[in-house]
Backbone bond lengths (Angstrom), bond angles and torsions (degrees), N, CA, C in turn:
res aa  C-N    CA-C-N  psi(-1)  N-CA   C-N-CA  omega(-1)  CA-C   N-CA-C  phi
1 M - - - 1.445 - - 1.513 108.41 -
2 S 1.271 115.70 123.82 1.446 118.94 -177.99 1.511 112.24 -106.88
3 N 1.321 118.36 11.98 1.462 119.33 -179.47 1.517 111.66 -86.52
4 G 1.331 118.25 6.87 1.446 121.50 173.21 1.518 113.97 92.92
5 A 1.312 119.70 -10.79 1.458 121.91 -178.69 1.522 109.42 -106.61
6 T 1.309 115.55 126.18 1.458 119.15 175.92 1.511 108.76 -80.98
7 G 1.324 115.77 170.33 1.456 120.27 178.64 1.522 111.63 -59.38
8 W 1.347 116.28 -39.49 1.460 119.95 -179.75 1.529 111.00 -65.35
9 Q 1.324 118.02 -38.99 1.465 120.56 179.07 1.521 110.51 -64.77
10 Q 1.327 116.82 -35.90 1.459 119.41 178.39 1.513 111.01 -69.57
11 V 1.329 118.12 -37.62 1.451 121.82 178.30 1.525 109.99 -65.71
12 K 1.320 117.09 -36.65 1.457 121.04 -178.79 1.532 111.80 -68.26
13 R 1.306 119.31 -21.15 1.466 122.16 -179.95 1.522 112.16 -74.48
14 W 1.337 118.69 -31.93 1.466 122.29 -174.37 1.526 113.33 -61.47
15 P 1.322 120.40 -42.44 1.470 118.18 179.65 1.527 112.53 -59.28
16 G 1.302 117.05 -34.09 1.461 119.76 177.30 1.518 112.32 -64.01
17 W 1.327 115.98 -42.43 1.472 120.10 178.27 1.525 111.03 -67.56
18 V 1.328 116.71 -39.13 1.465 120.28 178.65 1.522 109.71 -64.64
19 A 1.337 117.40 -43.33 1.468 120.77 178.59 1.531 110.52 -63.02
20 L 1.320 117.33 -39.77 1.462 120.55 178.12 1.523 111.06 -64.08
21 A 1.322 117.24 -44.01 1.466 120.86 178.98 1.522 110.74 -62.96
22 M 1.331 117.23 -41.56 1.463 120.34 178.95 1.531 110.91 -65.40
23 A 1.315 117.33 -38.07 1.464 120.38 178.50 1.528 110.76 -65.38
24 V 1.335 117.15 -41.30 1.463 120.54 178.11 1.519 110.84 -62.60
25 V 1.324 117.17 -45.13 1.465 121.10 179.03 1.522 110.29 -62.50
26 A 1.339 117.69 -43.01 1.466 120.79 179.86 1.521 111.02 -63.59
27 L 1.331 117.41 -43.12 1.467 120.24 179.48 1.524 111.25 -65.81
28 L 1.324 117.66 -38.95 1.465 120.21 176.51 1.526 111.03 -63.82
29 A 1.331 116.52 -41.93 1.468 120.08 179.41 1.526 110.61 -63.95
30 I 1.316 117.13 -41.41 1.465 120.42 178.13 1.520 110.08 -65.31
31 G 1.315 117.47 -42.68 1.462 120.85 179.74 1.511 113.13 -63.65
32 I 1.331 116.52 -37.58 1.466 120.39 -179.69 1.521 110.73 -72.01
33 A 1.330 116.74 -41.16 1.458 120.95 -173.63 1.529 113.30 -87.77
34 R 1.300 117.09 -6.70 1.467 120.16 -175.07 1.517 111.08 -65.10
35 D 1.295 115.35 133.02 1.451 121.68 178.16 1.525 107.50 -100.61
36 S 1.317 116.55 135.11 1.455 119.98 -177.49 1.525 112.01 -85.29
37 G 1.314 117.69 7.89 1.455 120.24 177.91 1.513 111.45 102.40
38 P 1.321 116.12 -175.51 1.464 120.03 -178.07 1.521 111.79 -65.31
39 R 1.336 115.05 143.45 1.461 120.58 -179.63 1.517 108.73 -116.83
40 S 1.313 114.11 154.25 1.463 118.50 175.05 1.530 108.42 -77.10
41 S 1.316 116.08 165.55 1.467 120.58 178.89 1.522 110.64 -62.02
42 E 1.315 117.64 -37.65 1.469 121.07 -179.41 1.533 110.79 -66.95
43 E 1.334 117.64 -41.82 1.469 120.92 177.85 1.525 110.24 -64.08
44 R 1.298 115.99 -41.29 1.467 120.64 179.28 1.525 110.85 -63.36
45 A 1.320 117.10 -44.51 1.466 121.35 178.76 1.530 110.57 -63.77
46 D 1.330 116.86 -41.39 1.473 120.35 178.45 1.527 110.96 -63.73
47 D 1.340 117.46 -41.40 1.471 120.98 178.82 1.527 111.06 -61.58
48 I 1.321 116.29 -40.87 1.469 119.95 178.71 1.524 109.93 -66.07
49 A 1.337 117.60 -43.86 1.468 121.61 -179.38 1.527 111.36 -63.65
50 K 1.324 117.75 -30.80 1.469 121.51 178.89 1.528 111.35 -72.15
51 R 1.324 117.53 -21.46 1.470 121.67 -178.70 1.522 112.69 -87.14
52 L 1.324 117.56 -4.94 1.466 121.30 -175.58 1.525 111.08 -115.68
53 A 1.319 116.01 139.64 1.464 121.94 178.12 1.529 109.21 -85.78
54 C 1.306 115.24 142.75 1.464 120.27 175.45 1.529 108.20 -64.24
55 P 1.340 117.83 129.40 1.463 119.26 -178.19 1.529 113.71 -70.74
56 I 1.329 118.21 -15.63 1.466 122.10 -178.07 1.532 111.18 -106.07
57 C 1.323 116.87 -45.74 1.473 121.52 -176.64 1.530 110.68 -75.26
58 D 1.302 115.40 157.47 1.462 120.59 178.71 1.530 108.78 -103.99
59 G 1.310 117.14 114.60 1.460 120.96 174.81 1.510 115.23 85.58
60 E 1.312 119.44 12.03 1.456 121.36 178.44 1.521 110.22 -116.62
61 S 1.316 114.87 149.09 1.456 118.94 175.26 1.528 108.80 -85.08
62 V 1.315 116.48 166.15 1.464 121.62 175.67 1.521 109.13 -61.11
63 F 1.321 117.33 -33.80 1.462 122.05 179.18 1.526 111.56 -64.20
64 E 1.321 117.45 -40.83 1.472 122.33 -176.60 1.525 113.23 -81.43
65 S 1.299 116.70 -35.08 1.461 121.27 -172.36 1.526 111.29 -68.89
66 R 1.342 116.00 146.07 1.457 121.42 -179.79 1.526 112.07 -116.51
67 N 1.329 117.92 15.89 1.464 118.29 177.75 1.529 110.11 -81.83
68 G 1.317 116.63 168.01 1.455 122.25 -174.12 1.518 114.09 -62.67
69 T 1.333 116.64 -38.98 1.466 119.91 -179.35 1.520 110.71 -64.08
70 S 1.316 116.81 -44.01 1.463 120.01 178.91 1.520 111.10 -65.56
71 E 1.327 116.63 -37.56 1.470 120.62 177.37 1.530 110.24 -62.27
72 N 1.335 116.59 -41.57 1.468 120.30 177.36 1.532 111.61 -64.25
73 I 1.323 116.30 -40.19 1.468 120.22 178.89 1.525 109.71 -65.42
74 R 1.329 117.77 -42.85 1.470 120.73 178.10 1.532 110.82 -60.53
75 N 1.357 117.13 -42.46 1.459 120.42 178.09 1.529 111.14 -63.05
76 E 1.324 116.45 -40.71 1.469 120.55 178.47 1.528 110.61 -64.04
77 I 1.330 116.00 -41.01 1.467 120.14 178.01 1.531 109.37 -61.79
78 R 1.328 117.10 -45.80 1.471 120.75 179.59 1.531 111.17 -59.56
79 Q 1.327 116.61 -40.72 1.468 120.32 179.32 1.532 111.10 -65.68
80 D 1.339 116.40 -42.84 1.465 119.96 179.46 1.527 111.08 -64.71
81 V 1.341 116.71 -40.82 1.463 120.78 178.86 1.526 109.81 -66.03
82 A 1.325 117.01 -44.34 1.467 120.80 -179.90 1.526 111.18 -64.39
83 G 1.329 117.55 -32.63 1.465 121.19 177.47 1.513 112.22 -63.07
84 G 1.341 117.00 -31.26 1.453 122.05 176.13 1.512 115.35 71.81
85 V 1.319 118.28 10.91 1.466 120.83 -177.77 1.525 111.21 -93.27
86 L 1.334 116.96 -40.91 1.464 121.66 -174.88 1.526 111.12 -93.40
87 T 1.336 115.17 147.25 1.465 120.57 172.62 1.524 108.51 -81.85
88 D 1.321 116.11 169.56 1.465 120.54 177.82 1.528 110.64 -58.15
89 A 1.327 116.44 -44.73 1.465 120.61 -178.78 1.529 111.10 -63.13
90 Q 1.314 117.26 -38.47 1.468 120.16 178.78 1.522 111.42 -66.72
91 I 1.336 116.80 -38.81 1.469 120.31 177.89 1.526 109.95 -63.70
92 V 1.338 116.18 -46.09 1.467 120.79 179.63 1.523 109.86 -62.33
93 D 1.326 117.09 -45.68 1.468 120.90 -178.73 1.527 111.68 -61.47
94 S 1.327 117.77 -39.22 1.474 119.67 -179.71 1.527 110.77 -66.33
95 L 1.332 116.78 -38.85 1.470 119.77 178.32 1.528 111.33 -71.10
96 V 1.324 117.42 -37.80 1.465 121.02 177.55 1.522 109.93 -65.92
97 D 1.332 117.16 -38.41 1.471 120.20 176.85 1.528 110.83 -61.86
98 R 1.317 116.68 -37.52 1.457 120.60 -177.32 1.530 112.49 -77.56
99 Y 1.345 117.92 -42.65 1.462 121.37 -173.12 1.524 114.21 -101.90
100 G 1.315 117.88 -14.35 1.464 120.59 178.36 1.522 112.34 110.31
101 P 1.337 116.58 160.65 1.473 121.34 -175.67 1.524 114.08 -66.96
102 Q 1.338 117.92 -20.13 1.462 119.92 179.24 1.528 111.71 -68.53
103 M 1.315 117.14 -9.74 1.459 120.98 179.91 1.527 111.56 -77.21
104 R 1.310 117.41 -18.89 1.468 120.88 -177.51 1.531 109.03 -80.01
105 L 1.350 116.56 117.59 1.470 120.67 178.00 1.527 111.48 -82.94
106 L 1.321 117.57 -33.91 1.456 121.92 179.86 1.519 109.12 -107.43
107 P 1.320 117.33 134.18 1.469 118.81 179.88 1.519 110.91 -70.27
108 R 1.323 115.40 155.52 1.463 119.50 174.08 1.514 108.68 -67.28
109 S 1.317 115.55 155.72 1.464 119.75 -177.82 1.521 112.38 -93.94
110 T 1.321 117.36 19.79 1.457 120.91 178.13 1.528 109.05 -133.99
111 G 1.326 115.07 160.69 1.457 121.27 173.43 1.513 114.30 70.33
112 I 1.324 114.40 -151.75 1.467 122.23 -176.10 1.527 111.26 -63.17
113 E 1.321 117.24 -37.54 1.466 119.79 -178.80 1.525 111.41 -60.98
114 A 1.320 117.63 -36.73 1.459 120.96 177.14 1.522 110.54 -67.17
115 L 1.343 117.00 -39.08 1.463 120.39 179.44 1.525 111.90 -63.52
116 V 1.330 116.06 -35.24 1.461 119.86 179.93 1.528 110.48 -60.35
117 W 1.318 117.31 -32.70 1.462 121.09 179.82 1.516 112.48 -89.75
118 V 1.321 117.78 -31.00 1.460 121.14 -174.92 1.531 112.25 -82.97
119 L 1.329 118.17 -39.02 1.465 120.65 -175.21 1.533 113.72 -60.24
120 P 1.324 120.47 -44.65 1.469 117.94 177.73 1.530 112.88 -61.72
121 V 1.316 117.09 -36.98 1.464 120.28 178.33 1.529 109.57 -66.75
122 A 1.326 116.74 -43.66 1.461 120.31 178.34 1.530 110.71 -62.75
123 A 1.321 117.20 -40.63 1.469 120.47 178.33 1.523 110.66 -63.70
124 L 1.321 117.27 -40.30 1.465 120.80 178.48 1.524 110.77 -64.09
125 V 1.314 117.48 -43.27 1.469 121.39 178.83 1.526 110.14 -63.01
126 C 1.325 117.80 -45.02 1.470 121.26 179.36 1.531 111.35 -64.78
127 A 1.315 116.91 -41.33 1.472 119.80 178.91 1.526 110.86 -64.54
128 T 1.320 117.03 -41.43 1.464 120.55 178.27 1.518 110.87 -63.81
129 A 1.335 116.51 -43.90 1.467 120.01 178.35 1.528 110.52 -62.61
130 G 1.334 117.01 -40.59 1.460 120.21 177.65 1.517 112.56 -62.47
131 L 1.328 116.12 -42.12 1.463 119.51 177.97 1.524 111.70 -64.41
132 V 1.321 117.10 -39.35 1.463 120.29 177.97 1.525 110.12 -60.86
133 V 1.326 116.48 -45.18 1.472 120.27 179.67 1.525 110.80 -62.44
134 V 1.333 117.27 -45.62 1.470 120.81 -178.71 1.527 110.76 -64.27
135 F 1.329 117.83 -44.78 1.463 119.76 -179.42 1.526 111.81 -65.26
136 R 1.322 117.05 -35.45 1.468 119.23 177.53 1.522 110.57 -66.58
137 R 1.330 116.80 -39.50 1.472 119.64 178.14 1.526 110.60 -64.98
138 W 1.332 116.15 -42.91 1.467 119.30 179.18 1.525 110.60 -62.70
139 R 1.316 115.97 -41.73 1.459 118.96 -179.47 1.519 110.09 -64.93
140 R 1.339 116.82 -43.16 1.448 120.62 178.59 1.528 110.86 -61.50
141 A 1.328 117.39 -41.07 1.465 121.01 179.98 1.526 110.14 -67.50
142 G 1.324 118.08 -35.76 1.460 121.78 -179.61 1.514 112.89 -76.28
143 D 1.339 117.12 -20.89 1.458 120.61 -178.03 1.522 113.32 -84.74
144 M 1.318 116.63 -3.62 1.460 118.66 -176.12 1.530 109.58 -73.34
145 I 1.297 114.81 116.78 1.466 121.92 178.58 1.526 107.13 -103.11
146 P 1.330 117.51 129.16 1.469 118.86 -177.63 1.533 111.30 -66.13
147 T 1.310 114.07 141.18 1.468 120.09 176.84 1.527 108.38 -85.08
148 D 1.320 114.96 174.45 1.470 119.24 177.30 1.520 110.80 -63.05
149 D 1.328 117.87 -36.68 1.463 121.23 177.56 1.532 110.52 -63.36
150 D 1.329 116.90 -39.88 1.465 120.46 177.79 1.530 110.48 -62.41
151 R 1.313 116.12 -42.72 1.465 120.00 -179.91 1.537 111.29 -63.68
152 L 1.333 115.95 -42.22 1.468 120.03 178.93 1.521 110.75 -64.12
153 L 1.321 117.14 -40.22 1.457 121.39 179.18 1.530 110.89 -62.89
154 V 1.338 117.35 -44.07 1.464 121.01 179.12 1.524 110.16 -66.54
155 E 1.305 116.12 -41.80 1.465 119.74 -179.58 1.533 110.92 -63.35
156 A 1.332 116.97 -40.98 1.469 120.51 178.64 1.525 110.58 -65.19
157 E 1.332 117.13 -39.11 1.464 120.76 179.26 1.534 110.59 -67.39
158 L 1.322 117.35 -39.58 1.464 120.59 177.72 1.526 110.89 -64.15
159 L 1.325 117.41 -41.02 1.464 120.77 178.06 1.528 110.85 -65.01
160 R 1.337 115.64 -41.34 1.455 119.90 178.43 1.531 110.78 -62.60
161 N 1.340 117.29 -41.64 1.464 121.33 177.44 1.518 111.42 -64.42
162 A 1.314 116.75 -39.94 1.470 121.22 -179.51 1.524 110.84 -67.45
163 A 1.304 116.75 -31.16 1.477 120.53 -178.46 1.525 111.54 -81.28
164 G 1.330 117.99 -9.18 1.444 120.66 177.57 1.516 113.61 87.80
165 D 1.309 117.45 17.83 1.470 122.05 -179.95 1.522 112.13 -87.51
166 V 1.293 118.34 16.79 1.459 121.62 -176.17 1.520 108.49 -84.40
167 D 1.315 116.54 132.34 1.451 122.06 176.18 1.513 107.88 -86.29
168 E 1.338 116.06 119.02 1.455 120.18 179.10 1.526 108.91 -84.97
169 P 1.315 118.93 137.47 1.480 120.54 179.10 1.498 113.11 -73.98
């Protein structure tokens, strides 16, 4: 290898990349799971309404829509939140059961719905890693500068070919 890096130097680089990848994953996990603290009942109701699609309007959430059905759903959400018995997920599930699965704007984080969101990201990460590996190999192959011994070997082979000493298959 004439690019200046020995095999040991290349091996020493991998732990740094692995540590960086682990740090990115840890920071993403913390960012996703981070709780912003206690919320008021109104904020909680608004968050739930933002997660649900208006059953009548096209492309609007229950929070955004101003039609009567969405207003009724918002009032029901406020009542459920004020009751303090149901969790956010239970409120969403009860409304989805009543109006249908198309009402859910955000996919569940379990099962097949989670895979639908995770697989494209995983494929992108794998494709990027594959491209990095291929480009590094190409660069390494392109950086090979022939040594004097290589030049002598090629020159001797060319002379042998010119003299007719080549064995034809």
